[in-house]
matplotlib code that plots the C-alpha trace (Angstrom):
import matplotlib.pyplot as plt

x = [89.2, 91.1, 93.1, 97.0, 99.7, 102.4, 106.2, 107.7, 106.5, 107.9, 111.6, 113.2, 116.6, 117.7, 114.7, 112.7, 109.9, 110.5, 107.4, 106.9, 107.5, 104.1, 105.2, 105.0, 105.3, 108.7, 108.9, 109.7, 106.0, 103.8, 105.5, 104.8, 101.0, 100.9, 102.3, 99.4, 96.7, 98.1, 98.0, 94.4, 93.3, 94.7, 93.2, 89.7, 89.7, 89.3, 86.5, 84.8, 85.2, 83.6, 80.9, 79.8, 80.4, 78.1, 75.4, 76.2, 75.9, 72.6, 71.0, 71.8, 69.9, 67.2, 67.2, 67.4, 64.3, 62.3, 63.2, 62.3, 58.8, 57.9, 58.5, 56.3, 53.3, 54.4, 53.8, 50.7, 49.2, 50.4, 50.6, 54.3, 57.7, 58.8, 61.0, 64.7, 63.5, 60.3, 59.2, 56.8, 55.4, 54.3, 54.1, 50.6, 51.4, 53.7, 57.2, 60.2, 63.5, 62.6, 64.0, 62.6, 63.0, 61.4, 58.3, 58.7, 58.6, 55.0, 55.7, 58.7, 57.0, 58.5, 55.2, 55.4, 59.1, 57.1, 54.4, 56.8, 58.5, 55.7, 53.4, 56.9, 57.1, 53.6, 53.7, 57.0, 57.3, 59.5, 58.5, 61.7, 64.0, 66.7, 63.9, 63.5, 63.0, 65.4, 62.9, 62.2, 65.9, 66.3, 64.3, 65.9, 69.1, 68.3, 69.6, 67.2, 68.3, 66.3, 69.0, 72.3, 74.6, 76.1, 79.1, 79.7, 81.5, 81.3, 80.1, 75.7, 76.3, 79.0, 77.6, 75.8, 78.5, 80.4, 77.8, 77.0, 80.5, 80.9, 77.3, 75.0, 71.9, 72.2, 70.6, 69.9, 69.8, 71.6, 72.5, 71.3, 73.7, 70.7, 70.5, 68.6, 69.1, 69.5, 70.4, 73.6, 74.2, 74.6, 72.8, 72.1, 70.7, 72.8, 74.8, 75.1, 71.5, 69.7, 65.7, 65.4, 62.0, 59.9, 60.2, 64.2, 63.9, 61.8, 64.1, 67.3, 67.1, 67.6, 67.3, 64.0, 63.9, 64.3, 63.9, 60.8, 58.1, 58.4, 58.7, 55.7, 56.4, 55.0, 57.8, 60.6, 60.6, 63.6, 61.8, 61.6, 64.0, 66.8, 66.6, 67.9, 65.7, 68.1, 71.8, 74.2, 76.6, 79.6, 82.9, 86.9, 87.0, 89.3, 89.8, 90.6, 89.1, 85.6, 84.7, 82.0, 80.3, 80.2, 77.0, 74.1, 71.9, 67.8, 66.2, 66.6, 67.8, 66.2, 67.1, 66.9, 70.8, 71.1, 73.2, 73.9, 74.4, 71.2, 69.1, 70.5, 70.7, 73.6, 74.9, 76.4, 78.7, 81.4, 82.7, 80.9, 83.0, 85.2, 85.1, 83.5, 81.3, 78.4, 79.2, 77.6, 79.9, 80.3, 82.3, 81.3, 83.9, 83.6, 80.4, 77.3, 73.9, 71.2, 67.0, 65.4, 62.6, 60.7, 61.9, 64.6, 67.9, 71.2, 74.5, 76.2, 80.2, 82.7, 83.7, 80.4, 80.6, 80.8, 81.5, 85.3, 84.9, 83.0, 80.8, 80.1, 76.7, 74.3, 73.4, 69.3, 69.3, 71.6, 69.6, 65.5, 65.0, 66.3, 63.5, 65.1, 68.1, 67.0, 68.1, 71.2, 72.5, 71.6, 74.8, 75.3, 79.0, 77.8, 78.3, 76.0, 76.1, 75.1, 72.2, 71.1, 70.6, 68.7, 65.0, 64.3, 67.2, 66.4, 69.5, 69.2, 71.1, 71.3, 71.8, 74.2]
y = [-4.5, -3.0, -0.1, -0.6, 1.6, 0.6, -0.1, 1.4, 5.2, 4.6, 4.8, 1.3, 0.7, -2.7, -3.9, -2.8, -0.1, 2.7, 4.1, 7.3, 9.7, 11.4, 15.2, 16.8, 20.1, 21.3, 22.8, 26.5, 26.0, 25.1, 28.1, 30.2, 28.9, 28.9, 33.0, 33.6, 32.2, 34.1, 37.2, 36.5, 36.1, 39.3, 40.7, 39.6, 39.4, 43.0, 43.2, 40.4, 42.8, 45.6, 43.8, 42.1, 45.6, 46.9, 44.4, 45.1, 48.6, 48.1, 46.2, 48.9, 51.0, 49.3, 48.6, 52.3, 52.7, 50.4, 52.3, 55.9, 54.3, 53.1, 56.5, 57.8, 55.3, 56.5, 59.9, 59.3, 57.3, 59.4, 62.8, 63.3, 61.4, 59.1, 61.0, 59.7, 58.2, 58.5, 60.5, 59.9, 63.1, 62.8, 59.4, 58.1, 54.8, 56.8, 55.1, 56.0, 56.0, 53.8, 54.8, 55.8, 52.5, 50.8, 52.9, 52.4, 48.7, 47.7, 49.7, 47.5, 44.1, 43.4, 43.9, 40.9, 42.4, 45.5, 43.8, 41.7, 44.5, 46.9, 44.5, 44.0, 48.0, 48.3, 45.7, 46.6, 48.9, 51.3, 51.3, 51.4, 49.5, 48.6, 46.6, 43.7, 40.1, 37.4, 36.3, 39.9, 40.6, 37.4, 38.7, 42.3, 40.8, 39.0, 40.0, 42.5, 42.6, 45.4, 47.2, 46.2, 47.2, 44.1, 45.6, 46.9, 43.7, 45.0, 42.4, 42.2, 42.6, 44.8, 47.8, 46.5, 44.9, 48.1, 50.3, 48.0, 48.1, 51.8, 52.9, 52.9, 51.0, 47.7, 47.3, 44.2, 45.2, 44.1, 46.6, 49.2, 51.2, 53.1, 56.4, 59.1, 62.8, 64.8, 67.9, 70.2, 70.1, 67.1, 68.5, 67.5, 69.1, 70.0, 67.5, 63.7, 62.2, 65.6, 65.6, 68.5, 70.9, 69.5, 73.0, 72.5, 69.3, 70.5, 73.4, 71.9, 69.9, 71.2, 67.7, 65.7, 63.2, 65.2, 64.0, 63.7, 64.8, 64.0, 66.3, 67.4, 67.0, 70.7, 71.7, 70.2, 73.9, 73.3, 70.7, 66.9, 66.1, 68.2, 67.1, 64.1, 61.5, 58.8, 58.3, 55.1, 54.4, 52.8, 52.9, 53.7, 55.0, 58.1, 56.0, 52.8, 51.2, 53.1, 50.0, 49.1, 52.3, 53.4, 51.3, 52.0, 50.1, 50.1, 49.5, 53.0, 53.5, 53.0, 56.5, 59.3, 59.9, 62.1, 59.4, 59.7, 56.0, 54.4, 57.1, 56.0, 59.6, 61.1, 64.9, 66.6, 69.2, 67.0, 66.1, 62.5, 59.6, 61.6, 59.0, 60.5, 58.2, 61.2, 61.6, 59.7, 57.6, 54.2, 51.3, 51.8, 53.0, 56.9, 58.0, 56.9, 56.0, 58.5, 58.7, 62.1, 62.7, 62.3, 58.3, 59.0, 57.2, 59.1, 58.2, 61.3, 61.3, 62.0, 64.9, 67.1, 70.5, 71.0, 73.4, 73.3, 74.2, 71.5, 72.7, 70.4, 71.2, 73.7, 72.9, 73.8, 74.1, 76.9, 79.4, 78.6, 81.8, 81.4, 81.3, 79.0, 77.2, 77.1, 81.0, 80.5, 77.7, 79.5, 80.3, 80.9, 79.2, 75.9, 73.8, 71.7, 68.5, 70.6, 72.4, 69.1, 68.1, 71.0, 71.2, 74.6, 77.1, 78.9, 78.3, 77.3, 75.7, 73.9, 69.8, 67.8]
z = [-52.4, -49.6, -50.5, -49.2, -48.8, -50.8, -48.4, -51.8, -50.2, -46.9, -45.8, -45.3, -43.5, -44.0, -45.7, -42.8, -42.9, -40.7, -38.6, -39.4, -36.2, -34.5, -34.2, -30.4, -28.7, -27.7, -24.1, -25.9, -28.0, -24.5, -22.8, -25.6, -25.6, -22.0, -22.0, -24.5, -22.5, -20.0, -21.9, -22.8, -19.4, -18.1, -20.8, -20.1, -16.6, -16.4, -18.6, -16.5, -13.7, -15.0, -16.2, -12.8, -11.1, -13.8, -12.8, -8.9, -9.7, -11.8, -8.9, -6.3, -8.4, -8.2, -4.9, -4.3, -6.6, -4.9, -1.3, -2.9, -5.2, -1.4, 0.2, -2.3, -1.1, 2.1, 1.6, -0.2, 3.0, 5.4, 3.6, 4.6, 4.5, 7.3, 10.3, 10.9, 14.0, 16.0, 18.4, 21.4, 21.3, 17.7, 17.1, 17.1, 18.9, 21.2, 19.6, 20.5, 18.0, 15.3, 12.1, 8.7, 7.2, 10.4, 9.2, 5.5, 5.9, 4.6, 1.5, 0.3, 1.0, 4.7, 6.6, 8.4, 9.9, 10.4, 12.2, 14.8, 15.5, 15.9, 17.7, 20.4, 20.5, 21.5, 24.2, 26.1, 28.4, 26.7, 23.1, 21.7, 19.2, 22.5, 23.9, 21.5, 22.4, 21.5, 18.9, 17.3, 17.7, 15.3, 12.9, 13.2, 12.5, 9.5, 6.0, 4.1, 0.6, -0.7, 2.0, 0.8, -1.8, -3.5, -3.9, -0.4, 1.5, 5.4, 7.4, 7.7, 11.4, 11.6, 12.6, 15.1, 16.9, 16.8, 18.0, 20.9, 21.5, 22.8, 22.9, 26.0, 24.4, 22.8, 19.6, 17.0, 13.5, 10.3, 8.0, 5.6, 2.8, 1.9, 4.1, 4.1, 3.2, 6.4, 4.4, 4.7, 8.3, 10.7, 13.7, 17.5, 20.5, 23.4, 25.6, 24.4, 25.2, 26.1, 23.8, 21.7, 21.9, 19.1, 17.7, 17.0, 16.0, 13.6, 12.5, 13.0, 9.7, 5.9, 4.2, 3.2, 6.1, 9.0, 13.0, 14.9, 12.3, 8.8, 5.7, 2.9, -0.7, -0.9, 1.4, -0.8, -2.9, -4.9, -6.9, -6.5, -9.2, -8.0, -4.4, -2.5, -0.9, 0.0, -1.4, -0.4, 2.3, 2.6, 1.1, 2.2, 5.4, 6.3, 9.7, 8.9, 12.3, 11.4, 8.0, 10.2, 11.2, 6.7, 6.4, 8.9, 11.1, 9.8, 12.9, 14.9, 18.1, 21.9, 23.7, 21.0, 20.9, 17.8, 15.4, 11.9, 12.0, 14.0, 12.4, 8.8, 7.8, 6.0, 5.5, 2.5, 4.2, 3.8, 0.1, -1.6, -0.3, 1.5, 4.1, 6.7, 8.8, 8.4, 4.7, 1.6, -0.2, -1.7, -2.8, -6.8, -8.7, -9.1, -6.7, -5.8, -6.5, -5.1, -5.5, -6.3, -4.4, -7.8, -7.8, -10.4, -9.9, -10.5, -10.3, -8.8, -9.5, -6.9, -8.7, -8.6, -7.5, -3.9, -1.1, 0.1, 3.5, 6.0, 8.7, 12.1, 12.6, 14.2, 17.8, 18.0, 21.7, 21.9, 20.0, 20.5, 19.1, 15.5, 13.1, 10.4, 10.0, 6.2, 6.4, 8.2, 5.6, 2.6, 0.8, -2.9, -2.8, -1.6, -4.1, -6.5, -4.4, -1.4, -3.1, -4.3, -0.2, 0.9, 0.3, 0.4, 0.3, -3.4, -5.0, -8.7, -11.0, -14.3, -14.9, -12.8]

ax = plt.figure().add_subplot(projection="3d")
ax.plot(x, y, z, "-o")
ax.set_aspect("equal")
plt.show()
């Protein structure tokens, strides 16, 4: 038997059954719901963005870890770290001006790129990266994921374009956000483009990656767990016109010009994330990743103890009789940040 609803239970008008009205949202109720949804989105969005940045920060640290392990393997194979740029007077193949990253490529699963560039450097009359042919140059300009922090939004070829607009040699290279620890002071040798003696190049460095000839682990007497190996390059520049100079070019330079950008080194004389192009920094909130010589990766906050003064550099060609730049720069008033960048100043400190 089918059930039925008695019309007696329904209101009627003049004997006709009146259908029940379907209730709908009023305009005010819709606006309230929309406001609630907007509030929830507003609350959740920062959390989502923070989670994404945490993932990018982790990926950045992993990239740096792989480079640090590659540098350790390079040291095991060569009994020293690579120089910031090759010097034909020291390099067994007579190569001039290639960066430490170029030498590292076979140790970070980039042997094909290394071999392509290296063959070209051996066949060219000038064995330098500013002489790449079109095909090899296209490889050098391609993005290398291990060298790029996912948080940095500077275009991959922006540093190359800025360099070629103002420098006398032409380079083909994609960017890198990972640069070597050149020490406390930026160093140079006399006038622009002049060439230091080999001894001056070697002495004019307090870091772990220096011009001409690499450093051995045994020379890092301050401790491999308390000395920077590589750090990040990037962040908001002090000069808005220099955003494309904040990262570096991984390939090196072609004429042995001293350049923190093409040698892909940075210095600690300026505070972390100060926005100066010679300084370490990043787009991460509050600090930057660093890999120590022992291969560990640390996030160093911008508030780390740091010297209040900055020093432009030391001209090694002026005082060739100085026995050691390290002795000149040993200064107990320097902050922990500067001490972490110096390989053998003898200054001790606790955890950081």
